N, C-alpha and C positions, 0 to 999 in steps of 0.2 A: 727468402724461400717462399714460394707461392702457397696459399692456403688450399689450392686445388690440385694436389698431387694424386696420381692414381693409387688405388688401394694395393696393399701387398698381394703378391700372387699366391693364392691358396685355392684348394678345392677340397670338397668332401665327396665321398661315394657311399651309397647305400642301396641295397636291393637292385644292383645292376645299373644304377643311374648316377650321374655326376652333377654336382652343383658348383659352378664357378664362383668362388668368393673373391675374385679380383674385381667383381662387380657388386655393388651394394644389393642387399636383399632385405626385404621387410618381412618381419615375423609378426603376424597378427595374433593377438592374444584372445584365446577362447576359454574363458573360465566356466566350467560346468559345475560350479560349486554354489552352495546357498549363502556363503559368508565371505567371499572375497571382498577386499576393502573398497574396490571401485564399482564392480558390477555383479556382486554376489546375488544369485537368484534370478538374474535376467535371462540366462541361457541354459538353465538346468533341465530343459526338456529337449528331446532329440529334434523336434520340429524347429524350435527357436534357435538351438545351437547350430543346426545345419543351415538355416536361413542366414544367420549372422556370418557363418563361414563363407557362404557363397558371396555375400556382400563384400567381405574382406578380399576374397580372391579377385572379384571384379574391380576392386579399388587398387589392386597392385601387389597384394601379398603373394610371395612365393613360398612361404612357410607358414603353417598354422600351428600354433603352440597350444595344446590342449591340456588343461590342468583340472584335476579333481580334488585337490587339497589346497586350501588357502595357506599361504606362508606369511601372512601379515603378522605383525607383532602380537604375541599372546594368542595366536590361533590354536584351536583345539586340534589334537591329533585325529586323523580320520582312519577308521579301521579298513583293512584291505578290501573286504567285500563291498563296502560303500564306495570306495574309490574305483573299484572295478566296474560297478554298476553305472557310475557316472561317466567314465572315460571310454570303456570298450565299445559300447553301442554307437557312440558318435564317431569314433575312429572308423568303425565298419561302414557306417552310412556315408561318410565323406569319401572313403576310398571307393566304395561301390558306385557312387553317383558322380564323383568328380574326376575319376580316373587316376592314373599313376603319376601324372605330371606334377601335381601339387605335393610339396613335401610336408609331412606330418611329424611334428615334434611332440613329445609327451613330457609334460612338466610334472615329474614324480621322482621320489627317492626310493620307491618301493620296487624291488626287482620283479616281484610277481605281477604287479600292474604293468611293468614295462614288457614282460614276456607276453602277457595277454594282448597288449596293444600291438606289439610287433606281429603277433599272429594274425591280426586283422589289417596289417598294412602300414604300421608306423615306421618312420625312417630314422628319427633322431631321438636321443635320450637327453633331456634337459634336466639336470639334477642340481638343485640348489645346495644339496649336501655333499656334492662332489664324490659320489659313490662311497659314502662312508657307512651306509647301513649294511648290516650283515648280508652277505651274498651278492651285493651290488657289483663289485668289481668282476666277480666270476660271471655274472650275467652279462655284463658289458663285453667280456671276452667271448662268451658264447654267441651272442647276437652279432658281434662284429659290425656295429653301426657307429656313426658319429655320436660323441658324448660331449655335452657342455658341462664343464666343471666350474662351479661358481665359488667365489670366495665368501665365506661366512664364518663367524665364530659362534659356537654354541648352537642353540635351537631358536626358533621364533619366540619361544617363551623366555629365553635368557639373553638373546643377542644384544639387546639394548644396554645391558649391564657390562658388555664386553667391548664396548666401543672406546678403547683406550690404546693410543698409539704414540710412539715417540716420533716416528716418520711413517705416515700412513702409506705413502707410495712404496717405499722400500719394504715395509712389512707385508703389504698385500702381495707384492711381487714374490717375496721370499716364501710366503705361505702357499701361494698358488704353485710355485715351483716345487715345493716339497710334496704337495698333494699330487701334482702331475707325475713326479718321479715315482711316487708310491704306486700309482695305478699302472704305470708303464711296467714297473717291476713285477706287477701281478698279471701282466699279459696283455693289457690294453694297448692297441697299436698307437704309436705317436701320431700317425696321419688321421686318426679318428678323433683327436682331441681339439676342442674349441674352449677357449677360456672366457670367463665372465667375471669382472672385478667385483660384482655384487653390490651395486648401488641399492641402498635401502636396507642393507643387512649388516648389522653391527658397525654402523658408521653414523656420525653426526653431521651437522651442517658444514663444519670446517673440513672434515674429511672428504665430504662430497665435492666441495669446491676444489680441494687439492687434486682429487682423482680426475675430475672433469677437465682441469687445467693441464694435467700431465698424463692424460690417458695414453698418449703416444709412447710413453716410456715402457708400456707393456709389450710393445712390438719386439723388444729385445728378447722376450721369452720364446719367440719363434712359432707362435700358434695364432690361428684366426681369433678375432675378438668379437664377442657378442655383447651388445650394449643394451641394457634394459633399465630405463628410469621412468617409464611412462606412469604419470599420475601420482608419483610417490611423494612422501612427506617433504623431502628436500625441495621439491618444486613449490609446494605451498609456502615453505619458509622463504624462498626467494621472492615470491609475490608479496608476502607479508612485509618483508624488509624493503620492498620498493616504496612503501609509504603511500601508494596510490589507493585511495579509498575503494575504488571499484573492484580491486583484486586482492585486498588484504585479507579477506575471508573467502576462501574458495572451497567448493566441493571437489572431489577427485576429478570428475569429468570436465571441470572447468580449467584444467591445467594442461590441456593438449597443446596449446600454442607454445608455451614455455618448454614443454617436453619435446616438441618438434625442433625447436631451436637447439636444445641440448643434443638431439640426434645429429644435427648438422655438424656441431662441434666434434662429435664422436667420429663422424665420417672423415672429417678433416685430419683426424689423428689415427686413422687406420682401422676403425671398426667396420667389419664386413656385414654384420647382421644387426639390424635395429628392431628391437622388440617393442611393439606399441599397441595400444588400444585403438588408436585412430589412424587406420591405415591410409585413408584418403588424404589426410593432411600431411602425413609423413611422406607419402608418395610425391606430392607436389614439391616438397623441399628437396627430396632426392633427385627429382627430375632437374631442378635448377642446378644442384651441385654437380650432377653428371655432365650437364651441358657446359658448365664452366670448366670442368676438368678437360673435356674435349677441346674447348676453345684454347685453353692454356697449352695443350699439347700441339696444336696446329697453327697457332698465331705466328705471324711473320714479324720478327723484331725489326 
């Protein structure tokens, strides 16, 4: 079997437009927080955030994922008013100045924040807590927009203590399936659901190796897959275990090359959306992968 198979045929719709997920899409990360693990404080003004957004769009991002609450391990909870003040003005600025074509995703678990962001033009709800907060499922039904449901156990303050699995692949699949079924029963449309296996959340090095090796097994659930591993601790562990002195001790922003390689492995296994801090680097890898897929489809044996 070739490594360069076309992606599964999926699409999502929001606000009268459609995104074809049978082609890969890059989701550029825009953290408007003071304490995110990789770039906290860099883009927490409208001017800086908007400038970074424009750079990511120019580099090839089709989705911008805006987050006002850090979900790094042991991150502090953000009150609603603070999250609103961080997220809503930048959503408004991007939508007004970049038009309707760019897709805006909101990385939040707070239904009030999602409502306010939607009012200013947001398209997608990216929820690491998979609509588990009070009122979240009903808000997803009301807004009728795509929702990314991520696998996690506990909260950022407790998740590292819950990284215990007998078979991580089967348990992640089962727990995602259970949560998807729950939100569908509450009225969320099946065609609005995207799944995220939750790299970096309640998983250790071995669990990440297993998930990245067998990510294609999630295709059996029948939903588009979003892959997000950018700059996370697992990548630092990979580099440390390499034994190469130049990379055994890395800061988060020094992990983009290995994160891009992981993104290609995810594409090969059916992930439609790649969430990354370094859009330009990921776009180069995606371009190569796409062209090899096209070559594989048209080559003469």
